[in-house]
Legacy VTK file of the C-alpha trace (Angstrom):
# vtk DataFile Version 3.0
C-alpha trace
ASCII
DATASET POLYDATA
POINTS 157 float
-10.129 123.424 -37.017
-13.591 123.133 -35.508
-15.615 120.053 -36.381
-18.720 122.244 -36.504
-17.074 124.453 -39.108
-16.110 121.474 -41.249
-19.582 119.944 -40.893
-21.238 123.196 -41.987
-19.021 123.431 -45.065
-19.598 119.770 -45.935
-23.348 120.208 -45.613
-23.270 123.379 -47.733
-21.283 121.456 -50.341
-23.864 118.654 -50.400
-26.702 121.150 -50.841
-24.746 122.924 -53.580
-24.371 119.641 -55.473
-28.119 119.097 -55.185
-28.821 122.633 -56.422
-26.557 122.092 -59.440
-28.389 118.886 -60.321
-31.821 120.498 -59.955
-30.822 123.549 -62.025
-29.285 121.383 -64.739
-32.403 119.247 -64.862
-34.596 122.364 -65.127
-32.502 123.713 -67.983
-32.733 120.417 -69.856
-36.514 120.338 -69.423
-36.855 123.936 -70.559
-34.730 123.267 -73.647
-36.944 120.296 -74.576
-39.866 122.594 -75.302
-40.720 122.688 -78.950
-40.824 125.924 -80.927
-44.564 125.645 -81.265
-46.504 127.826 -80.571
-43.815 130.220 -79.330
-40.041 129.834 -78.915
-38.650 129.505 -75.397
-37.359 132.725 -73.860
-33.565 132.811 -74.405
-33.110 135.174 -71.429
-34.640 132.578 -69.108
-32.358 129.934 -70.591
-29.346 132.201 -69.959
-30.356 132.755 -66.320
-30.556 128.996 -65.803
-27.124 128.547 -67.377
-25.755 131.336 -65.158
-27.095 129.513 -62.096
-25.277 126.341 -63.098
-22.063 128.290 -63.754
-22.184 130.148 -60.413
-22.954 127.002 -58.453
-20.183 125.091 -60.219
-17.691 127.828 -59.313
-18.877 127.668 -55.693
-18.537 123.888 -55.701
-14.953 124.120 -56.960
-14.141 126.833 -54.410
-15.488 124.651 -51.586
-13.454 121.703 -52.820
-10.372 123.970 -52.734
-10.715 124.802 -49.036
-7.779 123.709 -46.862
-9.565 120.739 -45.298
-11.296 117.547 -46.370
-14.800 118.344 -47.589
-16.061 114.762 -47.785
-18.385 113.326 -45.182
-16.851 110.369 -43.298
-19.488 108.189 -44.913
-20.070 110.055 -48.136
-23.801 110.522 -48.631
-25.063 109.699 -52.055
-27.571 112.381 -52.832
-29.581 111.453 -55.847
-31.995 113.519 -57.814
-34.344 111.309 -59.703
-34.157 112.315 -63.352
-37.373 113.611 -64.773
-38.303 111.766 -67.914
-40.567 113.994 -69.923
-42.223 112.046 -72.660
-45.047 114.559 -72.802
-44.864 117.139 -75.565
-47.153 119.460 -73.611
-45.175 122.669 -73.103
-47.128 123.633 -70.002
-46.203 120.319 -68.375
-42.517 120.861 -69.193
-42.673 124.443 -67.865
-44.222 123.238 -64.602
-41.552 120.547 -64.213
-38.807 123.055 -64.996
-40.153 125.649 -62.547
-40.485 122.948 -59.892
-36.833 121.971 -60.340
-35.721 125.606 -60.184
-37.730 126.060 -56.973
-35.944 123.039 -55.506
-32.584 124.464 -56.630
-33.514 127.747 -54.928
-34.324 125.913 -51.677
-31.007 124.043 -51.742
-29.094 127.241 -52.546
-30.746 128.976 -49.581
-29.754 126.037 -47.372
-26.165 126.318 -48.636
-26.107 130.041 -47.862
-27.331 129.379 -44.322
-24.646 126.751 -43.676
-21.906 128.968 -45.116
-23.149 131.793 -42.851
-22.757 129.463 -39.881
-19.271 128.496 -41.028
-18.364 132.183 -41.355
-19.363 132.750 -37.735
-17.222 129.823 -36.622
-14.058 130.910 -38.438
-13.935 134.564 -37.448
-10.335 134.139 -36.183
-8.918 132.744 -39.444
-8.826 135.663 -41.904
-7.822 133.599 -44.936
-10.544 130.975 -44.452
-13.052 133.689 -43.578
-12.254 135.450 -46.870
-12.602 132.235 -48.866
-15.959 131.464 -47.263
-17.118 135.038 -47.835
-16.462 134.745 -51.588
-18.190 131.356 -51.611
-21.206 133.030 -50.012
-21.130 135.781 -52.657
-21.185 133.112 -55.381
-24.167 131.446 -53.735
-25.993 134.773 -53.480
-25.326 135.438 -57.189
-26.724 131.996 -58.012
-29.790 132.686 -55.859
-30.374 136.020 -57.615
-30.117 134.336 -61.028
-32.583 131.655 -59.880
-35.106 134.283 -58.813
-34.613 136.250 -62.039
-35.064 133.082 -64.095
-38.294 132.240 -62.314
-39.603 135.770 -62.862
-38.859 135.796 -66.613
-41.720 134.882 -68.965
-41.454 131.390 -70.414
-41.865 132.405 -74.046
-40.731 135.254 -76.259
-43.705 137.526 -76.583
-44.021 139.892 -79.307
LINES 1 158
157 0 1 2 3 4 5 6 7 8 9 10 11 12 13 14 15 16 17 18 19 20 21 22 23 24 25 26 27 28 29 30 31 32 33 34 35 36 37 38 39 40 41 42 43 44 45 46 47 48 49 50 51 52 53 54 55 56 57 58 59 60 61 62 63 64 65 66 67 68 69 70 71 72 73 74 75 76 77 78 79 80 81 82 83 84 85 86 87 88 89 90 91 92 93 94 95 96 97 98 99 100 101 102 103 104 105 106 107 108 109 110 111 112 113 114 115 116 117 118 119 120 121 122 123 124 125 126 127 128 129 130 131 132 133 134 135 136 137 138 139 140 141 142 143 144 145 146 147 148 149 150 151 152 153 154 155 156
């Protein structure tokens, strides 16, 4: 198995973990908004939850690949938790949207690395199929991220 292939999958896995953390943090921030003056949009909340679900499935699929997915010196990728003591909804929305934008960037990076891995494993049909379905999961997560960002923050009318 090519070391470049393994490195691409490991890097995609690391970016996927970061995207999960960012999306989870955004969902938590969005849920902290009070019901005043308007309730948070439940469709937006569902999109964020869908992102976390898709990315988690991708993470588990990557961990199930037939090779070791850990870096030789496992990088510890931390996402500093956002402590939101402010009750200003606009501030929480901005923090949430920022985290979703970061999750979108990391998901795009994961897609690019999986694309590279797909090119490197063209001879192995089974691995190629597994990576293809991983890519589909990442694309679904990306689409949910974009849809969540495009949804209005509050239920209007």
